[in-house]
C-alpha positions in Angstrom: 10.2 -4.0 -43.0 8.6 -3.1 -39.8 7.2 -5.2 -37.5 3.4 -5.1 -36.8 2.2 -3.8 -34.1 1.1 -5.3 -31.0 -1.1 -4.8 -28.6 -0.7 -5.6 -24.7 -2.0 -4.6 -20.9 0.0 -4.3 -18.0 -1.9 -4.5 -14.6 0.1 -3.8 -11.8 -0.8 -1.7 -8.7 2.0 0.4 -7.4 1.9 -1.0 -3.7 3.1 -4.3 -5.2 6.0 -5.6 -4.3 6.2 -7.9 -6.8 5.9 -5.5 -9.9 8.6 -3.1 -8.3 10.9 -5.9 -9.0 9.6 -6.8 -12.6 9.4 -3.1 -13.4 12.5 -3.2 -15.1 12.3 -6.0 -16.7 8.7 -4.7 -18.3 10.6 -1.1 -18.9 13.2 -2.9 -20.6 10.3 -5.3 -22.3 9.0 -1.7 -23.9 12.4 -0.5 -25.4 13.4 -3.4 -27.0 10.0 -3.9 -28.8 9.2 -0.1 -29.0 8.7 0.2 -32.4 5.8 -2.9 -32.2 4.4 -3.0 -29.3 1.7 -0.7 -27.6 1.4 -1.3 -24.0 -0.6 0.0 -21.7 -0.5 0.3 -17.9 -3.6 -0.2 -15.4 -3.7 -0.1 -12.4 -5.3 -3.7 -10.6 -6.7 -2.0 -7.0 -4.8 -4.5 -5.4 -5.6 -2.9 -1.8 -9.2 -1.2 -1.9 -12.2 -1.2 0.6 -11.4 -3.6 3.4 -8.0 -4.0 2.1 -6.5 -0.7 2.2 -5.6 -0.5 6.2 -2.0 0.8 7.3 0.9 -0.6 6.1 1.4 -2.4 9.9 -2.1 -4.5 8.8 0.7 -7.2 6.6 4.4 -6.1 8.4 4.1 -10.5 9.2 4.3 -11.4 6.1 6.8 -8.0 3.9 9.8 -8.3 5.3 9.5 -12.3 3.8 8.1 -11.7 1.0 10.6 -8.7 0.2 13.5 -11.4 0.5 12.0 -13.8 -1.9 11.6 -10.4 -4.2 14.6 -8.5 -4.1 16.3 -12.7 -4.7 14.6 -13.1 -7.3 14.3 -10.0 -8.8 17.3 -7.9 -8.0 15.4 -5.6 -6.5 16.6 -3.1 -3.8 14.2 -2.0 -1.2 15.5 1.4 1.1 15.8 1.7 4.3 13.2 4.7 4.2 10.6 2.1 3.5 11.4 0.0 5.5 11.2 1.7 8.5 7.7 3.6 7.0 7.1 -0.1 6.8 8.1 -0.7 10.6 6.6 2.3 12.1 3.4 0.8 10.5 0.9 3.1 10.1 1.3 4.4 6.3 -2.1 3.6 4.4 -1.8 1.2 1.4 -4.4 2.9 -0.4 -4.5 1.1 -4.3 -7.5 4.1 -5.3 -5.1 6.7 -4.0 -1.7 5.2 -6.1 -4.2 4.8 -9.4 -5.5 8.0 -9.2 -2.2 9.4 -8.9 -0.7 7.5 -11.4 -3.6 8.9 -14.0 -2.8 12.6 -12.7 0.7 11.8 -13.6 -0.9 10.2 -17.2 -2.4 12.9 -18.2 0.2 15.2 -18.4 2.3 12.9 -21.1 1.0 9.3 -21.4 3.7 8.1 -23.2 5.7 7.4 -20.2 3.2 5.6 -18.3 5.2 3.4 -17.3 7.8 5.0 -16.9 5.6 7.2 -14.1 4.3 3.8 -12.4 8.5 2.9 -11.9 8.8 6.6 -10.2 5.5 6.3 -8.3 6.7 3.2 -6.9 9.9 4.1 -6.5 8.8 6.8 -4.2 6.9 3.5 -2.0 10.0 0.9 -2.1 13.1 3.1 -2.1 11.8 6.4 -0.6 8.4 4.6 1.7 7.0 7.8 1.0 2.7 7.4 1.5 1.1 7.3 -2.0 -2.0 9.4 -0.8 0.4 11.7 -0.2 -0.2 15.1 -2.6 3.7 15.7 -1.5 4.5 12.7 -3.3 3.2 13.2 -6.3 4.2 16.2 -6.3 7.5 15.5 -5.4 7.4 12.5 -8.0 6.3 15.2 -11.4 9.0 17.0 -10.4 11.4 14.2 -10.2 10.1 13.3 -14.0 10.5 17.0 -15.5 6.1 17.4 -14.8 4.2 20.2 -13.9 3.9 19.6 -10.0 0.4 21.7 -9.3 -1.0 20.3 -12.3 -0.4 17.1 -11.4 -2.1 18.4 -8.5 -4.5 19.0 -9.0 -5.8 16.7 -11.3 -5.2 14.4 -9.0 -8.2 16.5 -7.0 -10.4 16.1 -9.8 -13.6 13.4 -9.4 -12.3 12.4 -13.6 -9.2 11.1 -12.6 -10.9 8.9 -9.8 -12.8 8.2 -11.9 -9.9 7.1 -14.6 -8.7 5.2 -12.5 -11.5 3.0 -10.2 -12.3 2.6 -14.0 -9.0 0.5 -14.5 -9.4 -1.5 -11.1 -13.3 -2.4 -13.4 -10.9 -3.1 -16.8 -8.1 -5.4 -15.1 -10.9 -7.7 -13.7 -12.6 -7.1 -16.9 -10.2 -9.5 -18.5 -9.8 -12.3 -15.8 -6.6 -10.8 -13.7 -6.2 -11.8 -10.1 -3.0 -11.0 -9.5 0.1 -9.0 -10.3 1.8 -8.7 -12.0 1.2 -8.8 -14.8 1.2 -9.0 -18.7 -1.8 -9.6 -21.5 -1.4 -10.3 -25.1 -3.9 -9.0 -26.9 -5.2 -11.6 -29.9 -6.4 -11.0 -32.8 -9.6 -13.1 -32.4 -10.5 -10.9 -29.1 -9.0 -13.2 -26.3 -5.6 -12.4 -24.1 -2.7 -14.6 -23.5 -1.0 -13.8 -20.3 3.0 -13.3 -21.2 5.6 -15.0 -18.8 5.3 -14.2 -14.7 7.5 -11.6 -12.4 10.7 -13.7 -12.6 11.1 -14.0 -16.6 12.7 -12.0 -18.5 12.7 -8.4 -20.9 14.1 -11.8 -23.6 11.9 -14.5 -22.9 9.2 -12.2 -22.5 10.2 -11.3 -26.4 9.9 -14.9 -27.8 7.1 -15.3 -26.0 5.2 -11.7 -28.0 7.3 -13.7 -30.9 5.6 -16.7 -30.7 2.2 -15.8 -30.6 2.0 -13.4 -33.8 0.2 -10.7 -34.2 -1.6 -8.6 -31.7 -5.0 -7.2 -31.7 
């Protein structure tokens, strides 16, 4: 008998180290439950407005935070990323990163979670700015997508507006930290599933315990 479908929102940010560490777990969780899970990926807008600063502004705590993330999740941060943090000039702009994700997902919406991880890898492994169209093109090409089409989409106002609408939806859902997985319940509410160190198996158990989603 087919299991009832359930809806989960994954609120993340491409410039969130904990989201980078949690990404493999979320992808495993989504794959294991693919027959019953509708997963929506939304960018959260961690570095926007006055917080969209060169990474050097946050360099005093990034190494310690990354070490903790690596310890608890097994995430591997690339040497190129470490050099970019030390150099300090790359601006962490979540609006640009979110727009890049929407531009990619327009070509393959069913692969949004995978593409979110690819963007994070471009920064946390390769140290490449997610505001740079060249980064977007490289990620698109590696994913087998049309790089020029992705770059053209990135420049369109409607794509930027979709990214910003995602920020607003995340706030509406009450999310104030990343990563966050929310199960949508039949009464229109949401329940949080686990945290950034929760295993895919534990997430699946939580999905089972909370019953059918909206």
